C-alpha positions in Angstrom: 129.9 88.8 71.0 133.0 90.9 70.0 131.8 91.0 66.7 128.1 92.3 67.5 129.4 94.7 69.6 131.9 95.8 66.6 129.1 96.0 63.9 126.8 98.1 66.3 129.5 100.7 66.4 130.2 100.8 62.5 126.3 101.1 62.1 126.3 103.7 65.1 129.4 105.4 63.1 127.3 105.3 60.1 124.2 106.7 61.2 126.6 109.2 62.9 128.1 110.2 59.6 124.8 110.1 57.9 123.5 112.6 60.4 126.3 115.1 59.4 125.8 114.9 55.9 121.6 115.0 55.9 120.1 117.9 56.9 117.1 117.0 58.9 118.4 113.8 60.7 120.2 114.4 64.0 120.4 112.3 67.3 118.4 114.1 70.4 119.2 113.7 74.0 122.6 113.5 75.9 124.5 116.7 77.7 127.8 114.6 77.9 130.1 113.6 74.7 130.1 110.4 76.6 126.2 110.3 76.6 125.9 111.1 73.3 127.9 108.3 72.1 126.0 105.6 73.9 122.9 107.2 72.6 124.1 106.5 69.2 125.3 103.0 70.0 121.7 102.2 71.6 120.4 103.6 68.1 122.1 101.6 66.0 121.0 98.4 68.4 117.7 99.3 67.9 118.1 99.8 64.2 119.9 96.5 63.8 116.9 94.7 65.8 114.2 96.6 63.3 116.0 95.4 60.7 116.6 92.3 61.8 112.8 91.3 62.6 110.9 93.9 61.0 112.3 94.5 57.8 112.1 90.8 56.1 108.4 90.5 56.5 108.2 93.9 54.7 110.5 92.9 51.9 108.2 90.0 51.9 105.1 92.0 51.3 106.4 94.3 49.0 108.2 92.0 46.8 105.5 92.4 43.7 106.4 96.6 43.9 110.3 95.6 44.1 109.9 93.5 41.4 108.0 95.9 39.4 110.3 99.1 39.8 113.4 96.7 39.6 114.6 96.6 43.2 114.8 100.7 43.6 111.6 100.7 46.5 114.3 98.7 48.5 115.0 102.5 49.2 111.7 103.4 50.3 111.9 100.0 52.6 115.1 101.1 53.9 113.8 105.3 54.8 111.1 103.3 56.5 113.2 100.7 58.8 115.1 104.5 60.0 112.2 106.2 60.1 110.6 103.2 62.5 113.6 102.9 64.5 113.6 107.1 64.9 109.7 106.9 66.0 111.1 103.8 68.7 114.1 105.6 70.2 112.7 109.0 70.1 109.2 108.5 70.8 109.5 106.0 73.8 112.5 107.8 75.2 112.7 111.3 74.5 116.3 110.6 73.4 117.8 108.8 70.1 117.4 109.6 66.4 115.0 112.0 64.9 114.0 112.6 61.4 112.2 115.8 60.1 110.1 114.6 57.0 110.7 111.0 55.2 110.5 112.8 51.8 113.4 113.4 51.3 115.2 113.4 54.5 114.9 109.9 55.4 115.1 108.9 51.6 118.6 110.5 51.6 119.8 109.4 55.1 118.9 105.3 53.8 121.0 105.6 50.4 123.9 106.9 52.6 123.4 104.8 55.4 123.8 102.2 52.6 126.6 103.4 51.3 128.6 104.4 54.4 127.4 101.0 55.7 128.8 99.2 53.1 132.5 101.6 52.7 132.8 100.3 56.7 131.9 96.8 55.9 134.5 96.8 53.7 136.8 98.0 56.3 135.8 95.6 58.7 136.6 92.5 56.5 139.8 93.9 55.3 140.6 94.6 59.6 139.2 90.6 60.2 141.3 89.3 57.8 
């Protein structure tokens, strides 16, 4: 359970860093700092669920396209999972993640999220040792 909470927290931190570096993507809702932190954490958990349930199916169905593009299509898949997370959170609850445009906002956000997630994962592994 602690590992799950730590990973969700790191994903939330990566999402927050992305919103600070890419214009057109931001969190909506929450009037207090505590509410904002809660929204970031919930969005991170939903993003993790989307990546765990939907992303494997999409990756399998897009395998020929990924082969043709030498794996670059995975950036589009990551952006689509981020876009889907934004739609799920904001459209159903009124708070969550908002992405204004798929291209270029979601694409750049997906690239940065991968980089930040990788770096935070390295820090997490070093910390757990």
